C-alpha positions as CSV (number, residue, x, y, z in Angstrom):
1,M,0.0,-0.1,0.0
2,T,1.1,3.5,-0.6
3,L,-0.4,4.7,2.7
4,K,1.8,6.7,5.0
5,N,1.7,5.8,8.7
6,D,0.0,9.3,9.3
7,D,-2.9,8.3,7.0
8,I,-3.9,5.1,8.8
9,V,-6.5,5.3,11.4
10,Q,-6.7,1.7,12.3
11,T,-5.3,-1.5,10.8
12,I,-6.2,-5.2,11.2
13,S,-3.6,-7.7,10.2
14,L,-4.8,-11.1,9.2
15,H,-2.8,-14.1,8.0
16,S,-3.7,-13.6,4.4
17,M,-4.4,-9.9,4.2
18,L,-3.9,-6.5,5.7
19,I,-7.1,-4.2,6.2
20,C,-6.5,-0.5,6.9
21,L,-9.0,2.3,7.5
22,D,-7.3,5.6,6.1
23,N,-8.1,9.2,7.5
24,R,-10.4,9.8,4.2
25,G,-12.6,7.0,5.3
26,I,-11.3,4.4,2.6
27,I,-10.8,0.7,3.5
28,H,-7.8,-0.7,2.0
29,I,-7.7,-4.5,1.6
30,R,-4.3,-6.0,0.4
31,Y,-4.1,-9.7,-0.1
32,L,-0.7,-10.7,0.7
33,H,1.8,-12.5,-1.4
34,G,1.2,-16.1,-2.4
35,Q,-2.0,-16.6,-0.3
36,I,-4.9,-18.7,-1.2
37,I,-8.1,-17.0,-0.2
38,D,-10.7,-19.6,0.6
39,V,-14.2,-19.3,2.5
40,K,-12.4,-19.3,6.0
41,E,-10.3,-16.2,5.0
42,K,-13.3,-14.3,3.5
43,I,-15.3,-14.9,6.7
44,E,-12.3,-13.5,8.6
45,E,-12.3,-10.5,6.2
46,K,-16.0,-9.9,6.8
47,R,-15.6,-9.9,10.5
48,A,-12.6,-7.5,10.3
49,L,-14.5,-5.1,7.9
50,H,-17.4,-4.9,10.4
51,E,-15.0,-4.3,13.2
52,L,-13.4,-1.4,11.2
53,T,-16.6,0.2,9.9
54,K,-19.0,-0.6,12.6
55,G,-21.4,-1.8,9.8
56,E,-21.3,1.8,8.2
57,K,-20.9,1.8,4.3
58,H,-17.3,2.8,3.2
59,P,-15.4,2.9,-0.1
60,I,-13.2,-0.2,-0.5
61,L,-9.9,-0.3,-2.2
62,I,-8.7,-3.8,-3.0
63,S,-5.1,-4.7,-4.1
64,F,-3.1,-8.0,-4.6
65,E,0.5,-8.9,-4.0
66,P,1.8,-11.4,-6.5
67,F,0.5,-14.9,-6.7
68,V,-2.7,-14.6,-4.8
69,T,-5.4,-17.1,-5.6
70,I,-9.0,-16.7,-4.7
71,T,-11.1,-20.1,-4.9
72,K,-14.3,-20.4,-6.6
73,E,-16.1,-21.1,-3.3
74,A,-14.6,-17.9,-1.9
75,K,-15.8,-15.9,-4.9
76,E,-19.2,-17.5,-4.5
77,Y,-19.4,-16.8,-0.7
78,S,-18.4,-13.2,-1.5
79,I,-21.4,-12.7,-3.8
80,L,-23.7,-14.4,-1.2
81,V,-22.7,-12.1,1.6
82,E,-22.2,-8.9,-0.4
83,P,-25.5,-7.4,0.8
84,E,-24.2,-7.6,4.3
85,Q,-20.9,-6.2,3.7
86,P,-20.1,-2.5,4.4
87,F,-19.3,-1.6,0.8
88,L,-20.3,1.8,-0.7
89,A,-18.2,1.2,-3.8
90,V,-15.2,-1.0,-4.6
91,A,-12.2,-0.1,-6.6
92,I,-9.9,-3.1,-7.6
93,V,-6.3,-2.2,-8.4
94,V,-4.6,-4.7,-10.9
95,Q,-0.9,-4.7,-12.0
96,N,-1.3,-6.0,-15.5
97,L,-3.8,-6.7,-18.4
98,A,-4.2,-10.4,-17.4
99,Y,-5.5,-9.6,-13.8
100,Q,-7.7,-6.8,-15.3
101,L,-9.3,-9.2,-17.7
102,M,-10.0,-11.6,-14.9
103,A,-11.5,-9.0,-12.7
104,D,-13.7,-7.6,-15.6
105,F,-14.9,-11.2,-16.3
106,Y,-15.6,-11.8,-12.7
107,F,-17.9,-8.6,-12.3
108,K,-19.5,-9.5,-15.5
109,F,-20.3,-13.1,-14.5
110,Y,-21.1,-12.4,-10.7
111,K,-23.0,-8.9,-11.1
112,P,-22.1,-7.2,-7.9
113,K,-24.8,-5.2,-6.0
114,V,-22.7,-2.0,-5.5
115,D,-20.5,0.0,-8.0
116,Y,-17.3,-1.9,-8.8
117,K,-14.6,-0.6,-11.0
118,V,-11.1,-1.9,-12.0
119,F,-8.1,0.4,-12.2
120,K,-4.3,0.2,-13.1
121,S,-3.5,3.1,-10.9
122,E,-4.1,3.2,-7.3
123,T,-4.3,7.1,-7.5
124,K,-7.2,7.0,-9.9
125,A,-8.8,4.4,-8.0
126,V,-8.7,6.6,-4.7
127,D,-10.0,9.7,-6.7
128,W,-12.9,7.5,-7.8
129,L,-13.7,6.4,-4.4
130,I,-13.4,9.9,-2.9
131,E,-15.9,11.1,-5.7
132,I,-18.3,8.2,-4.8
133,R,-18.1,9.0,-1.0
134,K,-18.9,12.7,-1.9
135,N,-21.7,11.7,-4.2
136,P,-23.1,8.1,-3.2
137,P,-25.0,6.4,-6.0
138,P,-28.7,5.7,-5.5
139,P,-29.3,2.2,-4.3
140,K,-29.7,-0.3,-7.3
141,P,-33.3,-1.6,-7.5
142,K,-33.8,-5.1,-6.8
143,Y,-34.4,-7.4,-9.8
144,K,-37.5,-9.6,-9.2
145,G,-37.7,-11.2,-12.7
146,K,-39.6,-10.0,-15.7
147,I,-40.4,-6.4,-16.2
148,T,-43.9,-6.0,-17.6
149,I,-45.7,-2.9,-18.6
150,W,-48.0,-3.3,-15.5
151,N,-45.0,-2.7,-13.3
152,L,-44.3,0.6,-14.6
């Protein structure tokens, strides 16, 4: 992370990730080198996020050190518990095109409930999250199946 110690309000260090709250109200999640993220790690992450945020919605910045693997089960769990997460919006910082393509595919396939965006630059990601914090998007409507003219 490019955070300076003066910018960090609180940090929770887990075996597989580092989670920090900065003085702008942004949560930084950095998955650590070579870790395999499974459901157990995602449960720990959820608990830590709720501890840091006290359940209040925050912008989230996610980055990865090299060779991090997120299992299929962890991805499915993440989508399942997303409505319970304190996510206002999520910015993913990727290091190369391959990771960007994987992230874009993931978001198209799993359809997140909050705004997600993939960036190559942490600075641009933070700028986007600050803008979202200033002007939060309206809640996305819940899709209940077919839309008929009678629903309008």
